N, C-alpha and C positions, 0 to 999 in steps of 0.2 A: 519566604519561608515555604520551602518546599522540599517536600520529603523523597527520596530516590526510589524506583520501583520496589528496590527490595526490602525498605524499611514497608514501603506501601501494603506489601505482600505479607510480611511477617505480622503486620496489626491487627490483616483480616485473617491470617489463618491458611490465605493461598499460598501453594508455591511459585515463587517470580514466574517458571515457566506460564501457568494458569492466569497470573494475574496480568502479563503481558499479552495474552490470547484474548481477554475478555471485550468483546465488541467489533474484532479486528476480523473475524473470517471473511466476510465479506468485503473488507474494507478493498479497494484497488488506487495504486496510485497513477496520478498520469503524469509523464515527465520526458521532456526533452532530449533524443536522442540521436546521439551525432558519430556517427565515425568515417574512418576514408570512404566509405564504400556507400554510406546511407545518410538520411537524414531522417526521422520522424520522431514520432509520440508511442515513447513506451507503454506500456500497461504491465504495471507491477504490482505483485501481491503482497501482502501485507508483510509478509516475510523477507520483503526485498528481490523474491524472485522475477525474473523478466520472462513475462507471459507473452506477449507479443508486441509488434512494432507495425504501426500504420501510419499512412502517409498523412495524416493532419489531425489535430486534435478533438476537432467534432468526432470525426469517426471510431477515434479511441474511445472517449466518452462513451458512444453509442455501444461500442462492442462491449465495454464492459458491463453499461447496461443490461444487453442482451443475454448475457452470462450471468445475472444474479447477483452482480457484484455493484456495491457504492463507490463510483468513482469519487476523487479529489485532487486538483492539481497540487501539481508541486513543483515552486518557483526555482 
């Protein structure tokens, strides 16, 4: 029994955008990025914007933390 985010937003009186943004401004997703030119670990904002690509997962996590972001791994 799962409500959609828009249903949950309606129930709380928040707009869908405000509901989606709750608790996420400092969240960073770390994911493998592979292109023809490179392979590295991308730091993505909660909105999905690619912020940086670094050579290792550990360095990506450290860089996110140094910039006051809370990194989580995406598999």
